[in-house]
N, CA, C and O atoms as a GROMACS GRO file, in nm:
protein
  560
    1MET      N    1   2.759  -2.768  -1.969
    1MET     CA    2   2.787  -2.675  -1.782
    1MET      C    3   2.714  -2.762  -1.686
    1MET      O    4   2.605  -2.817  -1.699
    2LYS      N    5   2.804  -2.761  -1.582
    2LYS     CA    6   2.764  -2.804  -1.489
    2LYS      C    7   2.640  -2.693  -1.420
    2LYS      O    8   2.607  -2.576  -1.442
    3PRO      N    9   2.601  -2.789  -1.337
    3PRO     CA   10   2.472  -2.732  -1.283
    3PRO      C   11   2.498  -2.686  -1.126
    3PRO      O   12   2.528  -2.763  -1.035
    4TYR      N   13   2.474  -2.503  -1.112
    4TYR     CA   14   2.483  -2.477  -1.016
    4TYR      C   15   2.358  -2.453  -0.962
    4TYR      O   16   2.256  -2.447  -1.030
    5HIS      N   17   2.368  -2.431  -0.755
    5HIS     CA   18   2.263  -2.459  -0.681
    5HIS      C   19   2.252  -2.263  -0.737
    5HIS      O   20   2.321  -2.182  -0.799
    6LEU      N   21   2.107  -2.270  -0.659
    6LEU     CA   22   2.052  -2.078  -0.685
    6LEU      C   23   2.109  -2.000  -0.615
    6LEU      O   24   2.090  -1.879  -0.626
    7GLY      N   25   2.155  -2.030  -0.566
    7GLY     CA   26   2.204  -1.853  -0.476
    7GLY      C   27   2.385  -1.821  -0.535
    7GLY      O   28   2.447  -1.715  -0.523
    8HIS      N   29   2.436  -1.956  -0.601
    8HIS     CA   30   2.504  -1.939  -0.677
    8HIS      C   31   2.509  -1.855  -0.837
    8HIS      O   32   2.584  -1.776  -0.896
    9ARG      N   33   2.358  -1.940  -0.864
    9ARG     CA   34   2.323  -1.825  -1.019
    9ARG      C   35   2.251  -1.708  -0.975
    9ARG      O   36   2.253  -1.620  -1.061
   10ILE      N   37   2.188  -1.677  -0.871
   10ILE     CA   38   2.156  -1.527  -0.801
   10ILE      C   39   2.333  -1.485  -0.794
   10ILE      O   40   2.349  -1.421  -0.898
   11ASN      N   41   2.406  -1.489  -0.755
   11ASN     CA   42   2.557  -1.446  -0.711
   11ASN      C   43   2.574  -1.436  -0.874
   11ASN      O   44   2.570  -1.314  -0.891
   12ILE      N   45   2.588  -1.486  -0.983
   12ILE     CA   46   2.631  -1.472  -1.072
   12ILE      C   47   2.593  -1.358  -1.131
   12ILE      O   48   2.665  -1.266  -1.170
   13LEU      N   49   2.465  -1.368  -1.136
   13LEU     CA   50   2.398  -1.256  -1.223
   13LEU      C   51   2.399  -1.177  -1.163
   13LEU      O   52   2.366  -1.080  -1.230
   14GLY      N   53   2.430  -1.134  -1.008
   14GLY     CA   54   2.458  -0.984  -0.928
   14GLY      C   55   2.565  -0.948  -0.960
   14GLY      O   56   2.585  -0.836  -1.009
   15ARG      N   57   2.628  -1.008  -0.946
   15ARG     CA   58   2.760  -0.987  -1.020
   15ARG      C   59   2.775  -0.938  -1.178
   15ARG      O   60   2.842  -0.837  -1.201
   16VAL      N   61   2.715  -1.009  -1.285
   16VAL     CA   62   2.700  -0.961  -1.365
   16VAL      C   63   2.599  -0.801  -1.408
   16VAL      O   64   2.626  -0.691  -1.456
   17LEU      N   65   2.519  -0.847  -1.375
   17LEU     CA   66   2.412  -0.724  -1.344
   17LEU      C   67   2.519  -0.567  -1.260
   17LEU      O   68   2.525  -0.458  -1.315
   18SER      N   69   2.566  -0.587  -1.169
   18SER     CA   70   2.650  -0.489  -1.160
   18SER      C   71   2.757  -0.416  -1.232
   18SER      O   72   2.760  -0.294  -1.245
   19LYS      N   73   2.866  -0.519  -1.286
   19LYS     CA   74   2.909  -0.463  -1.390
   19LYS      C   75   2.870  -0.418  -1.492
   19LYS      O   76   2.935  -0.320  -1.528
   20ARG      N   77   2.774  -0.452  -1.569
   20ARG     CA   78   2.729  -0.354  -1.634
   20ARG      C   79   2.660  -0.229  -1.586
   20ARG      O   80   2.667  -0.128  -1.656
   21LEU      N   81   2.580  -0.226  -1.444
   21LEU     CA   82   2.590  -0.084  -1.430
   21LEU      C   83   2.674  -0.041  -1.368
   21LEU      O   84   2.656   0.079  -1.385
   22HIS      N   85   2.799  -0.055  -1.273
   22HIS     CA   86   2.941   0.073  -1.297
   22HIS      C   87   2.941   0.057  -1.466
   22HIS      O   88   2.878   0.158  -1.499
   23GLU      N   89   2.977  -0.015  -1.594
   23GLU     CA   90   2.965   0.044  -1.700
   23GLU      C   91   2.919   0.173  -1.775
   23GLU      O   92   2.979   0.248  -1.851
   24GLY      N   93   2.764   0.170  -1.718
   24GLY     CA   94   2.702   0.234  -1.757
   24GLY      C   95   2.672   0.352  -1.670
   24GLY      O   96   2.642   0.462  -1.715
   25ILE      N   97   2.681   0.322  -1.539
   25ILE     CA   98   2.682   0.471  -1.438
   25ILE      C   99   2.732   0.526  -1.451
   25ILE      O  100   2.678   0.626  -1.497
   26SER      N  101   2.872   0.539  -1.434
   26SER     CA  102   3.000   0.561  -1.422
   26SER      C  103   3.037   0.674  -1.478
   26SER      O  104   3.117   0.757  -1.435
   27ALA      N  105   2.981   0.674  -1.569
   27ALA     CA  106   2.984   0.773  -1.676
   27ALA      C  107   2.950   0.911  -1.641
   27ALA      O  108   2.985   1.015  -1.695
   28THR      N  109   2.873   0.889  -1.537
   28THR     CA  110   2.718   0.976  -1.467
   28THR      C  111   2.779   1.058  -1.382
   28THR      O  112   2.741   1.174  -1.368
   29GLY      N  113   2.898   0.996  -1.303
   29GLY     CA  114   2.972   1.081  -1.178
   29GLY      C  115   2.916   0.992  -1.053
   29GLY      O  116   2.926   1.042  -0.941
   30ILE      N  117   2.856   0.857  -1.067
   30ILE     CA  118   2.886   0.791  -0.892
   30ILE      C  119   2.897   0.667  -0.990
   30ILE      O  120   2.898   0.656  -1.113
   31THR      N  121   2.903   0.599  -0.910
   31THR     CA  122   2.957   0.435  -0.851
   31THR      C  123   2.839   0.324  -0.910
   31THR      O  124   2.733   0.375  -0.873
   32SER      N  125   2.810   0.208  -0.979
   32SER     CA  126   2.729   0.151  -0.891
   32SER      C  127   2.680   0.095  -0.758
   32SER      O  128   2.568   0.044  -0.754
   33SER      N  129   2.753   0.101  -0.655
   33SER     CA  130   2.819   0.099  -0.552
   33SER      C  131   2.686   0.222  -0.466
   33SER      O  132   2.615   0.198  -0.369
   34GLN      N  133   2.692   0.328  -0.534
   34GLN     CA  134   2.643   0.446  -0.467
   34GLN      C  135   2.472   0.422  -0.527
   34GLN      O  136   2.375   0.432  -0.451
   35TRP      N  137   2.464   0.399  -0.626
   35TRP     CA  138   2.363   0.401  -0.711
   35TRP      C  139   2.254   0.357  -0.606
   35TRP      O  140   2.147   0.412  -0.584
   36PRO      N  141   2.309   0.241  -0.546
   36PRO     CA  142   2.100   0.204  -0.438
   36PRO      C  143   2.134   0.281  -0.321
   36PRO      O  144   2.106   0.210  -0.224
   37VAL      N  145   2.170   0.367  -0.292
   37VAL     CA  146   2.181   0.433  -0.153
   37VAL      C  147   2.171   0.598  -0.229
   37VAL      O  148   2.169   0.699  -0.159
   38ILE      N  149   2.166   0.602  -0.345
   38ILE     CA  150   2.060   0.768  -0.404
   38ILE      C  151   1.952   0.646  -0.413
   38ILE      O  152   1.931   0.602  -0.300
   39ALA      N  153   1.863   0.566  -0.530
   39ALA     CA  154   1.774   0.531  -0.582
   39ALA      C  155   1.628   0.487  -0.433
   39ALA      O  156   1.506   0.492  -0.419
   40ARG      N  157   1.782   0.437  -0.336
   40ARG     CA  158   1.639   0.439  -0.199
   40ARG      C  159   1.677   0.553  -0.144
   40ARG      O  160   1.665   0.516  -0.027
   41LEU      N  161   1.718   0.678  -0.134
   41LEU     CA  162   1.686   0.783  -0.059
   41LEU      C  163   1.587   0.852  -0.198
   41LEU      O  164   1.537   0.947  -0.138
   42LEU      N  165   1.548   0.858  -0.300
   42LEU     CA  166   1.486   0.911  -0.425
   42LEU      C  167   1.343   0.894  -0.377
   42LEU      O  168   1.247   0.971  -0.382
   43TYR      N  169   1.359   0.738  -0.316
   43TYR     CA  170   1.203   0.689  -0.228
   43TYR      C  171   1.126   0.713  -0.102
   43TYR      O  172   1.009   0.729  -0.066
   44CYS      N  173   1.266   0.706  -0.045
   44CYS     CA  174   1.251   0.732   0.078
   44CYS      C  175   1.370   0.843   0.129
   44CYS      O  176   1.472   0.808   0.189
   45ASN      N  177   1.348   0.946   0.104
   45ASN     CA  178   1.432   1.059   0.196
   45ASN      C  179   1.432   1.093   0.322
   45ASN      O  180   1.329   1.107   0.389
   46GLY      N  181   1.613   1.117   0.388
   46GLY     CA  182   1.558   1.166   0.507
   46GLY      C  183   1.587   1.032   0.552
   46GLY      O  184   1.490   1.011   0.624
   47LEU      N  185   1.652   0.936   0.555
   47LEU     CA  186   1.699   0.778   0.629
   47LEU      C  187   1.800   0.838   0.691
   47LEU      O  188   1.864   0.936   0.652
   48THR      N  189   1.817   0.741   0.843
   48THR     CA  190   1.898   0.734   0.876
   48THR      C  191   2.049   0.632   0.785
   48THR      O  192   2.047   0.601   0.666
   49GLN      N  193   2.185   0.594   0.903
   49GLN     CA  194   2.262   0.517   0.804
   49GLN      C  195   2.238   0.390   0.859
   49GLN      O  196   2.300   0.290   0.823
   50THR      N  197   2.162   0.391   0.934
   50THR     CA  198   2.142   0.234   1.040
   50THR      C  199   1.998   0.216   0.902
   50THR      O  200   2.015   0.134   0.812
   51GLU      N  201   1.894   0.282   0.906
   51GLU     CA  202   1.797   0.230   0.815
   51GLU      C  203   1.821   0.227   0.652
   51GLU      O  204   1.751   0.162   0.575
   52ILE      N  205   1.936   0.311   0.611
   52ILE     CA  206   1.964   0.232   0.491
   52ILE      C  207   2.050   0.146   0.485
   52ILE      O  208   2.085   0.104   0.375
   53CYS      N  209   2.095   0.107   0.580
   53CYS     CA  210   2.184  -0.044   0.582
   53CYS      C  211   2.041  -0.115   0.611
   53CYS      O  212   1.993  -0.136   0.499
   54GLU      N  213   1.982  -0.145   0.675
   54GLU     CA  214   1.863  -0.226   0.690
   54GLU      C  215   1.789  -0.255   0.577
   54GLU      O  216   1.765  -0.372   0.547
   55GLN      N  217   1.756  -0.176   0.522
   55GLN     CA  218   1.664  -0.159   0.402
   55GLN      C  219   1.734  -0.190   0.250
   55GLN      O  220   1.679  -0.212   0.143
   56LEU      N  221   1.863  -0.184   0.282
   56LEU     CA  222   1.934  -0.250   0.097
   56LEU      C  223   2.022  -0.360   0.154
   56LEU      O  224   2.095  -0.410   0.068
   57SER      N  225   2.040  -0.422   0.305
   57SER     CA  226   2.099  -0.547   0.319
   57SER      C  227   2.260  -0.521   0.311
   57SER      O  228   2.318  -0.619   0.263
   58ILE      N  229   2.333  -0.431   0.341
   58ILE     CA  230   2.457  -0.397   0.331
   58ILE      C  231   2.513  -0.356   0.473
   58ILE      O  232   2.472  -0.274   0.555
   59GLU      N  233   2.614  -0.436   0.472
   59GLU     CA  234   2.676  -0.376   0.601
   59GLU      C  235   2.718  -0.210   0.679
   59GLU      O  236   2.744  -0.109   0.613
   60ALA      N  237   2.717  -0.216   0.796
   60ALA     CA  238   2.739  -0.054   0.795
   60ALA      C  239   2.886   0.056   0.763
   60ALA      O  240   2.888   0.178   0.747
   61PRO      N  241   2.999  -0.044   0.764
   61PRO     CA  242   3.082   0.000   0.781
   61PRO      C  243   3.054   0.041   0.522
   61PRO      O  244   3.064   0.155   0.478
   62ALA      N  245   3.036  -0.038   0.462
   62ALA     CA  246   3.020  -0.064   0.359
   62ALA      C  247   2.962   0.075   0.298
   62ALA      O  248   3.020   0.151   0.220
   63ILE      N  249   2.819   0.090   0.359
   63ILE     CA  250   2.703   0.176   0.411
   63ILE      C  251   2.803   0.345   0.428
   63ILE      O  252   2.804   0.443   0.354
   64SER      N  253   2.849   0.328   0.508
   64SER     CA  254   2.921   0.485   0.589
   64SER      C  255   3.020   0.477   0.480
   64SER      O  256   2.963   0.544   0.394
   65LYS      N  257   3.128   0.440   0.429
   65LYS     CA  258   3.200   0.474   0.316
   65LYS      C  259   3.118   0.552   0.202
   65LYS      O  260   3.143   0.665   0.162
   66THR      N  261   3.028   0.481   0.166
   66THR     CA  262   2.971   0.537   0.038
   66THR      C  263   2.900   0.683   0.110
   66THR      O  264   2.929   0.794   0.066
   67ILE      N  265   2.836   0.668   0.188
   67ILE     CA  266   2.814   0.786   0.210
   67ILE      C  267   2.895   0.907   0.242
   67ILE      O  268   2.897   1.030   0.229
   68CYS      N  269   2.961   0.806   0.290
   68CYS     CA  270   3.101   0.944   0.301
   68CYS      C  271   3.182   1.025   0.152
   68CYS      O  272   3.233   1.134   0.127
   69ASN      N  273   3.154   0.880   0.071
   69ASN     CA  274   3.145   0.976  -0.107
   69ASN      C  275   3.085   1.047  -0.141
   69ASN      O  276   3.129   1.154  -0.183
   70LEU      N  277   2.970   1.019  -0.138
   70LEU     CA  278   2.856   1.069  -0.124
   70LEU      C  279   2.886   1.247  -0.148
   70LEU      O  280   2.912   1.330  -0.235
   71GLU      N  281   2.858   1.229   0.024
   71GLU     CA  282   2.867   1.384   0.100
   71GLU      C  283   2.986   1.472   0.064
   71GLU      O  284   3.002   1.591   0.090
   72ALA      N  285   3.088   1.369  -0.017
   72ALA     CA  286   3.223   1.453  -0.052
   72ALA      C  287   3.186   1.526  -0.206
   72ALA      O  288   3.222   1.634  -0.254
   73ALA      N  289   3.113   1.433  -0.249
   73ALA     CA  290   3.073   1.446  -0.396
   73ALA      C  291   2.985   1.601  -0.417
   73ALA      O  292   2.989   1.682  -0.510
   74GLY      N  293   2.906   1.603  -0.287
   74GLY     CA  294   2.772   1.711  -0.325
   74GLY      C  295   2.667   1.624  -0.321
   74GLY      O  296   2.560   1.686  -0.322
   75TRP      N  297   2.648   1.453  -0.314
   75TRP     CA  298   2.548   1.467  -0.393
   75TRP      C  299   2.438   1.408  -0.246
   75TRP      O  300   2.326   1.360  -0.266
   76VAL      N  301   2.493   1.422  -0.118
   76VAL     CA  302   2.366   1.398  -0.022
   76VAL      C  303   2.449   1.474   0.105
   76VAL      O  304   2.567   1.499   0.131
   77ILE      N  305   2.340   1.493   0.158
   77ILE     CA  306   2.428   1.569   0.312
   77ILE      C  307   2.327   1.495   0.408
   77ILE      O  308   2.216   1.450   0.377
   78ARG      N  309   2.402   1.493   0.559
   78ARG     CA  310   2.372   1.466   0.655
   78ARG      C  311   2.360   1.585   0.740
   78ARG      O  312   2.440   1.673   0.775
   79SER      N  313   2.196   1.553   0.771
   79SER     CA  314   2.147   1.630   0.901
   79SER      C  315   2.120   1.601   1.048
   79SER      O  316   2.102   1.484   1.082
   80THR      N  317   2.117   1.700   1.140
   80THR     CA  318   2.042   1.618   1.244
   80THR      C  319   1.895   1.615   1.220
   80THR      O  320   1.824   1.694   1.159
   81ASP      N  321   1.859   1.463   1.307
   81ASP     CA  322   1.691   1.441   1.291
   81ASP      C  323   1.672   1.580   1.398
   81ASP      O  324   1.754   1.624   1.479
   82ASP      N  325   1.525   1.634   1.362
   82ASP     CA  326   1.435   1.731   1.427
   82ASP      C  327   1.412   1.691   1.602
   82ASP      O  328   1.416   1.745   1.712
   83LYS      N  329   1.383   1.531   1.523
   83LYS     CA  330   1.312   1.439   1.623
   83LYS      C  331   1.382   1.384   1.748
   83LYS      O  332   1.346   1.359   1.863
   84ASP      N  333   1.493   1.374   1.679
   84ASP     CA  334   1.623   1.319   1.797
   84ASP      C  335   1.779   1.343   1.756
   84ASP      O  336   1.850   1.268   1.690
   85LYS      N  337   1.805   1.448   1.804
   85LYS     CA  338   1.902   1.498   1.840
   85LYS      C  339   2.059   1.435   1.712
   85LYS      O  340   2.140   1.466   1.625
   86ARG      N  341   1.988   1.302   1.820
   86ARG     CA  342   2.125   1.188   1.785
   86ARG      C  343   2.127   1.149   1.666
   86ARG      O  344   2.236   1.132   1.610
   87GLU      N  345   2.014   1.127   1.605
   87GLU     CA  346   2.045   1.076   1.476
   87GLU      C  347   2.077   1.183   1.400
   87GLU      O  348   2.080   1.297   1.447
   88LYS      N  349   2.112   1.147   1.246
   88LYS     CA  350   2.164   1.216   1.109
   88LYS      C  351   2.069   1.129   1.038
   88LYS      O  352   2.048   1.008   1.036
   89LYS      N  353   2.011   1.249   0.969
   89LYS     CA  354   1.924   1.198   0.808
   89LYS      C  355   2.017   1.236   0.731
   89LYS      O  356   2.083   1.340   0.721
   90VAL      N  357   2.010   1.082   0.647
   90VAL     CA  358   2.099   1.140   0.498
   90VAL      C  359   2.003   1.182   0.421
   90VAL      O  360   1.900   1.116   0.435
   91THR      N  361   1.997   1.294   0.320
   91THR     CA  362   1.975   1.348   0.197
   91THR      C  363   2.026   1.400   0.070
   91THR      O  364   2.141   1.445   0.060
   92LEU      N  365   1.924   1.394  -0.047
   92LEU     CA  366   1.957   1.350  -0.241
   92LEU      C  367   1.976   1.555  -0.181
   92LEU      O  368   1.894   1.616  -0.112
   93THR      N  369   2.096   1.606  -0.234
   93THR     CA  370   2.085   1.746  -0.293
   93THR      C  371   2.053   1.764  -0.358
   93THR      O  372   2.023   1.678  -0.440
   94ASP      N  373   2.024   1.933  -0.384
   94ASP     CA  374   1.991   1.986  -0.526
   94ASP      C  375   2.016   1.922  -0.621
   94ASP      O  376   1.943   1.865  -0.702
   95LYS      N  377   2.173   1.937  -0.606
   95LYS     CA  378   2.246   1.891  -0.698
   95LYS      C  379   2.207   1.747  -0.766
   95LYS      O  380   2.196   1.718  -0.885
   96ALA      N  381   2.187   1.652  -0.628
   96ALA     CA  382   2.143   1.493  -0.691
   96ALA      C  383   2.057   1.488  -0.765
   96ALA      O  384   2.060   1.418  -0.866
   97ARG      N  385   1.933   1.582  -0.722
   97ARG     CA  386   1.813   1.546  -0.805
   97ARG      C  387   1.794   1.661  -0.951
   97ARG      O  388   1.691   1.652  -1.017
   98SER      N  389   1.883   1.745  -0.984
   98SER     CA  390   1.898   1.772  -1.091
   98SER      C  391   2.003   1.650  -1.166
   98SER      O  392   2.040   1.689  -1.276
   99HIS      N  393   2.036   1.566  -1.144
   99HIS     CA  394   2.095   1.468  -1.192
   99HIS      C  395   1.989   1.312  -1.227
   99HIS      O  396   1.998   1.228  -1.317
  100LEU      N  397   1.910   1.323  -1.132
  100LEU     CA  398   1.833   1.192  -1.123
  100LEU      C  399   1.776   1.183  -1.259
  100LEU      O  400   1.708   1.081  -1.267
  101PRO      N  401   1.777   1.246  -1.359
  101PRO     CA  402   1.672   1.201  -1.474
  101PRO      C  403   1.785   1.124  -1.546
  101PRO      O  404   1.755   1.024  -1.611
  102ILE      N  405   1.940   1.176  -1.536
  102ILE     CA  406   2.009   1.110  -1.638
  102ILE      C  407   2.046   0.932  -1.543
  102ILE      O  408   2.070   0.829  -1.608
  103TRP      N  409   2.042   0.936  -1.387
  103TRP     CA  410   2.084   0.845  -1.356
  103TRP      C  411   1.938   0.719  -1.397
  103TRP      O  412   1.967   0.601  -1.413
  104LEU      N  413   1.829   0.755  -1.405
  104LEU     CA  414   1.715   0.734  -1.416
  104LEU      C  415   1.727   0.671  -1.573
  104LEU      O  416   1.675   0.564  -1.606
  105GLN      N  417   1.769   0.718  -1.621
  105GLN     CA  418   1.740   0.687  -1.775
  105GLN      C  419   1.869   0.598  -1.796
  105GLN      O  420   1.849   0.514  -1.884
  106THR      N  421   1.975   0.595  -1.749
  106THR     CA  422   2.057   0.512  -1.786
  106THR      C  423   2.027   0.360  -1.695
  106THR      O  424   2.067   0.258  -1.752
  107VAL      N  425   1.968   0.344  -1.576
  107VAL     CA  426   1.868   0.261  -1.548
  107VAL      C  427   1.807   0.189  -1.615
  107VAL      O  428   1.820   0.068  -1.629
  108ILE      N  429   1.689   0.305  -1.693
  108ILE     CA  430   1.653   0.242  -1.767
  108ILE      C  431   1.651   0.170  -1.911
  108ILE      O  432   1.582   0.091  -1.975
  109ASP      N  433   1.791   0.260  -1.928
  109ASP     CA  434   1.816   0.184  -2.048
  109ASP      C  435   1.878   0.052  -2.093
  109ASP      O  436   1.892  -0.015  -2.195
  110LEU      N  437   1.922   0.048  -1.884
  110LEU     CA  438   1.988  -0.116  -1.920
  110LEU      C  439   1.911  -0.199  -1.863
  110LEU      O  440   1.959  -0.312  -1.851
  111GLU      N  441   1.768  -0.176  -1.807
  111GLU     CA  442   1.722  -0.292  -1.724
  111GLU      C  443   1.605  -0.331  -1.867
  111GLU      O  444   1.530  -0.429  -1.869
  112THR      N  445   1.615  -0.222  -1.982
  112THR     CA  446   1.570  -0.289  -2.072
  112THR      C  447   1.636  -0.381  -2.193
  112THR      O  448   1.590  -0.478  -2.254
  113GLN      N  449   1.760  -0.312  -2.201
  113GLN     CA  450   1.868  -0.456  -2.255
  113GLN      C  451   1.859  -0.563  -2.207
  113GLN      O  452   1.868  -0.662  -2.279
  114GLU      N  453   1.836  -0.575  -2.052
  114GLU     CA  454   1.814  -0.695  -1.949
  114GLU      C  455   1.700  -0.826  -1.960
  114GLU      O  456   1.706  -0.949  -1.950
  115LEU      N  457   1.607  -0.737  -1.984
  115LEU     CA  458   1.495  -0.767  -1.990
  115LEU      C  459   1.414  -0.827  -2.096
  115LEU      O  460   1.302  -0.874  -2.079
  116LYS      N  461   1.496  -0.820  -2.236
  116LYS     CA  462   1.419  -0.826  -2.378
  116LYS      C  463   1.424  -0.980  -2.356
  116LYS      O  464   1.508  -1.061  -2.316
  117GLY      N  465   1.265  -0.984  -2.412
  117GLY     CA  466   1.259  -1.127  -2.447
  117GLY      C  467   1.182  -1.180  -2.308
  117GLY      O  468   1.162  -1.297  -2.277
  118ILE      N  469   1.156  -1.100  -2.257
  118ILE     CA  470   1.103  -1.168  -2.121
  118ILE      C  471   0.919  -1.104  -2.080
  118ILE      O  472   0.878  -0.989  -2.080
  119SER      N  473   0.851  -1.227  -2.052
  119SER     CA  474   0.752  -1.163  -2.059
  119SER      C  475   0.697  -0.990  -1.944
  119SER      O  476   0.785  -0.908  -1.920
  120ASN      N  477   0.612  -0.977  -1.914
  120ASN     CA  478   0.542  -0.923  -1.811
  120ASN      C  479   0.500  -0.988  -1.740
  120ASN      O  480   0.514  -0.974  -1.618
  121GLU      N  481   0.415  -1.112  -1.816
  121GLU     CA  482   0.383  -1.184  -1.705
  121GLU      C  483   0.486  -1.260  -1.624
  121GLU      O  484   0.466  -1.307  -1.512
  122ASP      N  485   0.593  -1.266  -1.692
  122ASP     CA  486   0.728  -1.389  -1.661
  122ASP      C  487   0.786  -1.328  -1.536
  122ASP      O  488   0.798  -1.408  -1.443
  123LEU      N  489   0.828  -1.198  -1.512
  123LEU     CA  490   0.853  -1.067  -1.454
  123LEU      C  491   0.797  -1.092  -1.350
  123LEU      O  492   0.858  -1.155  -1.263
  124VAL      N  493   0.657  -1.044  -1.329
  124VAL     CA  494   0.590  -1.075  -1.241
  124VAL      C  495   0.621  -1.189  -1.159
  124VAL      O  496   0.672  -1.181  -1.047
  125ILE      N  497   0.584  -1.318  -1.228
  125ILE     CA  498   0.667  -1.445  -1.132
  125ILE      C  499   0.762  -1.400  -1.061
  125ILE      O  500   0.738  -1.362  -0.946
  126PHE      N  501   0.898  -1.393  -1.117
  126PHE     CA  502   1.024  -1.378  -1.110
  126PHE      C  503   1.037  -1.264  -0.978
  126PHE      O  504   1.138  -1.275  -0.909
  127ASN      N  505   0.940  -1.157  -0.943
  127ASN     CA  506   0.944  -1.060  -0.890
  127ASN      C  507   0.885  -1.105  -0.739
  127ASN      O  508   0.924  -1.057  -0.632
  128ARG      N  509   0.778  -1.214  -0.757
  128ARG     CA  510   0.701  -1.259  -0.635
  128ARG      C  511   0.827  -1.349  -0.564
  128ARG      O  512   0.860  -1.343  -0.445
  129VAL      N  513   0.900  -1.452  -0.690
  129VAL     CA  514   0.979  -1.542  -0.632
  129VAL      C  515   1.137  -1.492  -0.552
  129VAL      O  516   1.206  -1.526  -0.456
  130LEU      N  517   1.137  -1.438  -0.610
  130LEU     CA  518   1.255  -1.279  -0.565
  130LEU      C  519   1.246  -1.263  -0.463
  130LEU      O  520   1.328  -1.310  -0.384
  131GLU      N  521   1.128  -1.181  -0.421
  131GLU     CA  522   1.011  -1.193  -0.303
  131GLU      C  523   1.069  -1.270  -0.156
  131GLU      O  524   1.123  -1.255  -0.046
  132GLN      N  525   1.013  -1.358  -0.248
  132GLN     CA  526   0.962  -1.500  -0.131
  132GLN      C  527   1.124  -1.572  -0.086
  132GLN      O  528   1.143  -1.638   0.016
  133ILE      N  529   1.205  -1.546  -0.167
  133ILE     CA  530   1.286  -1.583  -0.125
  133ILE      C  531   1.390  -1.467  -0.040
  133ILE      O  532   1.425  -1.528   0.060
  134LEU      N  533   1.434  -1.368  -0.039
  134LEU     CA  534   1.469  -1.276   0.041
  134LEU      C  535   1.394  -1.292   0.174
  134LEU      O  536   1.446  -1.302   0.285
  135GLN      N  537   1.232  -1.292   0.138
  135GLN     CA  538   1.147  -1.331   0.305
  135GLN      C  539   1.189  -1.435   0.348
  135GLN      O  540   1.217  -1.420   0.467
  136ASN      N  541   1.219  -1.582   0.298
  136ASN     CA  542   1.268  -1.652   0.367
  136ASN      C  543   1.392  -1.639   0.396
  136ASN      O  544   1.415  -1.667   0.514
  137SER      N  545   1.486  -1.605   0.334
  137SER     CA  546   1.660  -1.539   0.406
  137SER      C  547   1.666  -1.469   0.516
  137SER      O  548   1.755  -1.470   0.601
  138LYS      N  549   1.517  -1.375   0.512
  138LYS     CA  550   1.536  -1.312   0.633
  138LYS      C  551   1.472  -1.322   0.756
  138LYS      O  552   1.488  -1.250   0.854
  139ASP      N  553   1.358  -1.467   0.737
  139ASP     CA  554   1.294  -1.503   0.843
  139ASP      C  555   1.438  -1.656   0.895
  139ASP      O  556   1.386  -1.766   0.917
  140HIS      N  557   1.566  -1.650   0.906
  140HIS     CA  558   1.625  -1.778   0.924
  140HIS      C  559   1.780  -1.661   0.964
  140HIS      O  560   1.888  -1.711   0.995
   0.00000   0.00000   0.00000
């Protein structure tokens, strides 16, 4: 097997994990591209579209389409920010909150399968290295 550069290997891993996530989560009523937005709102509910783009490192047109689809499905709502009437905050609906246990269990089950055989110590190092790579990428 020909060796690949780190970025290429991470890209391959990302595609494989995304495909597995899509296969697992699509049966629950959302897509793998919608899950990161929902997950972000789970921990930081009431974000602007710009904040979601920045936090997920996803381009505005893709986030806009995803939010529109989530809104049409009743998973999120956009409402005017009380502090800045020009801004719209995206928040999870009660419908989405009622589905969170199903989505979270699906993701936990997938991660459990994907991380089988990897020690907690290795995961701590792996996450630290990924975080540093992300930070280095943002710095340039």
